[in-house]
N, C-alpha and C positions, 0 to 999 in steps of 0.2 A: 260589560261586555269586551270595554277594551283590553280588560284585564285577562281574557280567554283569546283574545286575538294575542297575545304577543305571547303567551304560555304557549300559542300555539307555533310561534314562531321560535321557539328557544326551543322547542321539540322536535324541530324540521330533520327531514332527512341528510338536509347536506352538514347542519351540523354534527348528527352524528358520524356523517362521513367525513370530517376534521377530528373526531374525538380516534373514530378508529385506526387513520391513516397515525396517529401519534404512539400506535402501538410498536411493539420491540418485542423482538425474540429470540427464545435463548436455541431454538431450535424449529425443526420442521419448514422450514420454506428454500427459496430457492438460491441460488444462483444466476446473476447476470452479468455475461461477457460487458467490459470497459473497452472501447477505443480511447485511446490519449492523445492519437494526431502523429502526423509521420516530424521527422526528423534528418537531418542530412549530417553526415560527417564530415571534417576536410577533406576527406578525399573524394567527396562528389557521392559516394554511395548514400541512396535513402533506405530509411526504416520506417517498418509499421510500428508504432509501440500501444502495445494490450496492458491489460488489469481487468480488475473483476469486481464488485458488490458479493457476497455474501450477506445475504440478510440477516443470517445467524449471528447472535452474539457467543454463541458455544459452540454446535455444530461446526464440526470439517467434516465433506464433503469429497468422496471421493467417483471419478468420470473418468474411465481408460479413453483411451484416443480410439476414433471409429465414429459412427453415425453423432453418436450424441455430443463429441466432444473435437470436432473436423474443422479444416479449413474445404471452402470450393474450389482453393487456385494452391499448385502446387504441392498437393499430397494434403491427407490431413492432418499430419503430425509435423507442425511448424514449432515448435520446440516448447508449449505451451502446457502449463500445469496442468495434472490429473489429481492433485490433492490441492485443496480450495479450503484456505484459512478463510476464520469470520470477519465478516466485516470487508470493510474496502481495503483494496489491496491494489497501489497503483503503480504503472510505468513497470511491469511486471517480467515481459519479455518483451524481447522486437522482435518482426521479420523484415526481412530483407524486399524491398519492393523487386515484383517481378519483371522479368527484362521485356520492354514492350506494354511495361502498363502506361495507359492515358490518364489523363483528369477525368474517363468519361467511363471507367472500369472503375469495379469494385471488390476487395477483399475482404470473407465474410466468415468471422466465425461462430458455428454455432454450439451452442451450448442447451443440453436437457437436464433438468434437474429437478428431483420432487414431481415427474411428473410435469414438468412447464419447460418449453423449448422457448428462448431466445439468441438473439441475434448482434452484433457487433456489427455494422459496415464502416471498414475503414477506404479511404478515398484520399489524393491527393489535392485536395482541394486546399488552398491558401490559407483559406483563417483555420486549417487545422495544424498549422506547422508548429511545434515547438522548439525550443532552446530551453537553456539551463533556468533563466530568470522561469519560465511559465514551468519546467516542474518543481524548483524552489516555494511557487506562487500556489502550484496544485497540490503540492501536499504539506502548505502552511506553514513553511516557513517565513512567507513573507506573504502579506496580506494581497487580496484579489487588486490589480491595479496599482499596487507599491512595487516601489525598487530601490536600490541604494548604491552606494560606487563600489563597497564593500562584497554587495551579495554578486555582483556584475562581474570583481573579479575571479571569484568562487571557481574553484577546478574543483572533480570530483575525487574524491581517493583512489587510491589504486589501493588494488588487493590480490594478495596471490595466496594461495591454497600451495600450503609444502606438501611434498609426498607426490606418491601415486593417485593422480586422478579417479583409478578403479579399483573399486576394493574388494577383499573378502571375507566377513566376519559368521560368526555364529550368535542363534538366538540366545542371548539375555549376555551377551558381552561387552562391554563398553569398549567403545572405538574412538582412538584418538584424533581429534578434527584440530588441522592449527593451521592460522591464517596472519598472515604478516601485513597489515595495515599502514599505508602512510598519507598523510594526507598538509594540505598547505596553513593548519589551523585558520581558513576561513570556512563558515564565519565562525566570531570564537565563541568560545564555549562559555556559555553564562548560565545565572541560576535557574531556580523554577520558576513557574508560571507565566503568564502571556508572556511576563520582561525574558524570557528565554528566548523568544525568537529573535529571528537574524532581524528584525523591524520590528518595532513598540507602533500597532496599529490599535491601542486603546480610541486615540484619536480623538479632538477637545470639540466641544460643544458650546464654548465660550458660556458655561455655567459657573457660577462664582460659588466660594462656601455659602454663602445668604442664601441661595437659591431652592427651595424646595422641589426636587426631582422625583416623579412618578416614575420609578424605572419602567413599569407595568409599560405605561405607552414608550417607550425609547430605544429607537432600531439599535438592533447588537453592533457593538463595538466592531465586530470583522464579520462578512458574511462567508469566509471563508473557516476550516478547521484550522483551530492553532496546534503549533509543535513547536517543541524547545529543543534550541541546538545543542549539538554535542559529538564529539565525533564514536561512534557504537559498531558494535559490530554484533549482528544475529545470523544464530543454525535457525536453519528450517527443513519441514519436507516440501518437497515439491512434488518428486512422484513417490509412487509408493503407499500400498492402502496396511495401513496397523500400527500403533501406537511406537512412537518412537521419544523417550525421556533423553534430556540434556541436560548436561553437570557440566558447569554450575546451570542456573534456572537461564533462559534466554530472554534478551529485552525482545519485545513483542516489534515483532516487522507489519503488523497489519494497526489498523488506523482507532485502540483501543481509545478512546477517551474518559475512562470511567476514572473517578478520583481513588488512586491509593492503585491500579494500574500498574504493573512495568514496561508504560507504556509510553515513549517522546512526547507522544498527543493528549498523557494525563495529565492533570494539573500538578503543581508543584514532584514533578517529575527529574529526577538530575540526572546527565549521564554519568555512569562509572568514573574514575579518575583512569588515564592513557597511560600504558607502560611504555617505559622510554625504547624500548626497541619491538616499540609496536605489535610485539605478537602476544596470540590469544589461543589459547587451548581451549575445544570444551571436548567432552566424552557423551557418546551417542550409543543409548543401548535401546536394544530391538527387541519387539515382543510374540512378532510375528515373521515366519519366511515370505522373501519377496527379494524381489528387485527395487532399490531405491535411486531416487536421486534426489539429496540436499544438499541447498544452496545456502551458502556465506553471503549475510547484504551486507560491507561495510556502509555508512552513510553520520554525513555529516551535519547532518539535519536540514539540508538543503539538498545534496545530490549525492548519488549512493554509486558503489562498484558492485556487482555480483561474483562470486565463485563458487564452483560445484564440484561435487562426488558422484560417481556412481559405486552403490554399494552392495552387493547380492550377497542375503542371506540366507544361511541354512540353517536345519535342527541339527 
């Protein structure tokens, strides 16, 4: 009789729910907007910072500016993306805090995808204030709650997109895009794996080599995503509906944690050798006409800098 009671527990709906939550999807899921926090520049100007989570591993979703992708204050268009890359994309854009905004006000980003509406609520609560160390921690260069003199001294890369920022192109035409990036060399470029993080968060559990470990019962070595550090630059589609091919293939700007992915969040990934002049050129080829905003992101592993061009593509 006791055996049947145990079997009932093992097959209870709660257990099934846990199993269902562990599933991952390549397509068909929605995108959730994310409020990352607010920050203040050296001149005292405050900004709200947003990102998003696309619950798909492959599907990229387009949502035009409007009721399904807009803000409640200052007009629906506040510089947000309309093309959403897979998985978690952090610290993607900033919105200036509106004049007269109080601690009781909220800036709301509404996003509807796959028939589901979700909202991100931005406020000036003190516990939402972010700085460079928070950014480094959230993106995975640091473990949660950790820091180092090196990472506190880090400054974001400087990125300049060369040439005109508004271009025209034809479908099938390869358009050259050149970015010049400079950096302070912090954090130092390291090798692959978790040791590539700015701080090694493997931790010590006071286990000797003679101790037998049941790893299934051990807590994770870090509670945040891990990221390998090293300066690199990536171009990606920020706005525009249609396939864009980049040559050479770009390092992923989104958190692809799968082994073998061309992603700083993937195990064994190593940043490319950086050119002495800091100049990196890629070629973008468009499959469909339309107006595209392409963004470049320089990333030293902890902090980032962005640039962009707008390209009108015709047949």
